[in-house]
C-alpha positions in Angstrom: 166.9 179.1 82.7 165.5 176.0 84.5 162.1 175.7 85.1 162.1 172.0 86.4 164.3 168.9 86.2 163.3 168.5 83.0 162.2 171.8 81.8 164.3 174.4 80.6 163.4 178.1 78.8 165.8 180.6 76.9 163.6 183.4 76.7 165.0 186.0 74.1 164.3 189.4 75.4 167.0 191.7 73.1 164.2 193.6 71.0 167.3 194.8 68.3 166.6 191.1 66.6 163.7 189.3 66.1 164.8 186.1 67.6 162.5 183.5 69.2 162.4 181.8 72.6 163.8 178.3 72.9 162.7 175.3 74.8 164.3 172.4 75.9 163.2 169.1 77.2 165.4 167.2 79.1 165.3 163.5 79.5 165.8 159.8 77.0 165.5 161.9 74.1 166.8 165.7 74.5 164.3 167.8 72.8 165.0 171.2 71.5 161.9 173.4 70.4 162.3 176.3 68.2 166.1 176.8 67.8 165.7 180.5 66.5 168.2 182.1 64.0 171.4 180.9 62.3 173.7 183.1 64.0 172.1 183.0 67.3 172.2 179.2 68.0 176.0 179.8 69.7 174.2 182.0 72.2 171.7 179.6 72.7 174.6 176.6 73.2 176.2 179.0 75.6 173.3 179.6 77.9 172.5 176.0 77.6 176.4 174.9 78.5 175.5 177.6 81.8 173.2 175.0 82.7 175.2 171.8 82.6 173.2 170.9 79.2 175.0 169.6 76.2 173.8 170.8 73.2 175.8 168.0 71.0 173.5 165.7 73.1 170.3 167.0 71.4 168.7 164.2 69.6 165.1 166.0 68.6 164.3 169.4 67.3 160.5 170.2 67.1 159.5 173.5 64.8 156.2 174.9 66.3 156.4 176.7 62.8 158.2 177.3 59.9 158.9 181.3 60.1 162.6 182.3 59.7 163.2 183.5 63.2 161.9 179.9 64.2 163.6 177.1 62.0 167.0 179.1 61.0 169.2 177.1 62.7 167.7 173.7 62.0 169.8 173.3 59.1 172.8 173.2 61.5 171.0 171.0 64.1 170.5 168.5 61.7 173.5 167.2 61.4 173.4 165.3 64.2 169.1 165.7 65.7 166.1 164.5 64.0 164.0 167.4 62.8 159.6 167.3 63.4 157.2 169.6 62.1 153.8 169.1 60.6 153.9 167.8 56.7 151.4 171.4 56.1 154.4 173.6 57.8 156.9 171.9 55.7 154.9 172.6 52.6 154.9 176.1 53.7 158.6 176.4 53.6 158.4 175.5 49.6 155.2 177.2 49.3 153.7 180.2 51.0 156.8 180.8 53.2 159.4 180.8 50.4 159.6 184.8 50.2 159.9 185.3 53.8 162.9 182.6 54.2 164.6 184.1 50.5 163.8 187.8 52.0 166.2 186.9 55.2 168.5 185.1 52.6 168.0 181.6 54.4 168.7 178.9 52.5 166.6 175.9 53.9 166.7 173.8 50.7 168.4 171.0 52.6 166.0 171.4 55.6 163.9 168.3 55.5 161.7 166.6 58.2 162.4 163.3 59.6 159.0 162.5 60.6 155.6 164.8 60.7 154.0 165.8 63.7 150.1 165.6 64.1 147.6 166.5 66.5 147.9 163.6 69.6 149.8 161.9 72.2 154.0 162.9 71.8 155.8 160.4 74.2 159.4 161.2 74.5 160.9 158.4 76.5 159.2 158.9 79.9 157.8 162.7 78.8 154.1 162.3 77.6 153.4 165.1 75.6 150.4 166.1 73.2 150.9 168.0 69.9 147.8 170.7 69.4 147.3 171.6 65.7 147.3 175.4 66.2 146.7 177.3 62.3 146.0 180.8 62.4 149.5 182.2 62.4 150.8 179.7 59.6 148.6 176.9 58.0 150.3 173.5 59.4 151.4 175.6 63.2 151.7 173.4 66.3 151.4 173.6 69.9 152.7 171.7 72.6 151.0 170.8 76.1 152.5 169.1 78.9 150.0 168.0 81.0 152.3 166.8 83.7 153.6 170.6 83.9 150.4 172.3 82.7 152.8 173.5 80.3 151.8 175.3 76.5 154.4 176.1 74.0 152.6 178.1 71.8 154.6 178.9 69.3 153.5 182.3 67.5 150.0 182.0 68.6 149.3 183.9 71.8 151.7 186.2 73.4 151.5 188.0 76.8 148.3 190.4 76.0 148.7 189.9 72.1 148.4 187.0 69.4 150.5 186.1 66.5 149.8 188.1 63.3 147.4 186.8 60.8 148.7 189.3 57.8 151.5 187.3 56.9 151.4 184.5 54.1 149.3 181.5 55.3 148.0 183.6 58.3 144.1 183.0 58.9 142.1 184.9 61.6 139.1 182.7 61.3 141.6 179.8 62.0 143.3 181.6 64.9 140.1 182.3 66.5 139.4 178.4 66.7 142.7 177.7 67.8 142.7 180.3 70.4 139.3 179.0 71.7 140.9 175.5 71.6 143.7 176.5 73.8 142.0 178.6 76.2 140.2 175.1 77.2 143.4 173.1 78.3 144.3 173.4 81.6 147.7 175.2 81.4 149.5 177.1 84.5 152.1 178.6 82.1 152.6 179.4 78.5 155.7 179.6 76.7 155.1 181.8 73.5 157.5 182.4 70.8 159.0 185.9 72.3 158.6 187.8 75.1 157.7 186.6 78.4 156.1 183.9 79.6 152.3 183.6 81.2 152.7 182.3 84.2 149.4 181.0 86.7 146.1 179.9 85.8 144.6 182.8 86.5 146.7 185.1 84.6 147.0 182.8 81.4 142.8 182.2 81.8 142.9 186.6 81.5 145.3 186.2 78.9 143.1 183.8 77.0 140.1 186.3 77.5 141.7 189.1 76.1 142.8 187.6 73.0 139.4 186.8 72.5 138.5 190.2 72.3 141.5 190.9 70.4 140.1 188.4 68.1 136.6 189.8 67.8 137.6 193.7 67.1 138.4 195.2 63.9 142.1 194.6 62.9 
């Protein structure tokens, strides 16, 4: 789905399978964020082709975090694209997250980041984005903020009227609270979460963050 000349969203709305939403940023450095499950990659490519986008032109793949439903297809994509994630999240693959990956029979032994993302500016050609460290769901999770469009690509930190789980390996409720507070201070008008529908308009985004804060202050 085309949001703007440079921004495309591919929401995954099949409740029968836990695949994630994917974002594509078009430009000098065609970038895919969170490619999803391996066996759903062809479906994603077909949807991109419908938008007249060539999946083989993808130069960079960004992973917001290393859960199986977000990084499964990375091994296929690294054949022709560079891979980026936080260093903490690459370590998560070999440590806390290994049991989850093994349970999904996901072999990521060949997955290796070409470079690590840290909090700060991320320039993709003419596109100026910001990497934001957002631990809580996982230790090294990141979100991507695009000031030009006031868009937040939040991974599994915040959803429409929900927050990411903190009871999985590496989850941390305290860190999640700090993350939600930090993100709520950004001038966001569109949140693209890792699952479910997008949250649109500044009013809805603000209300959604307030709901998230109340959830974190309530007993789980």
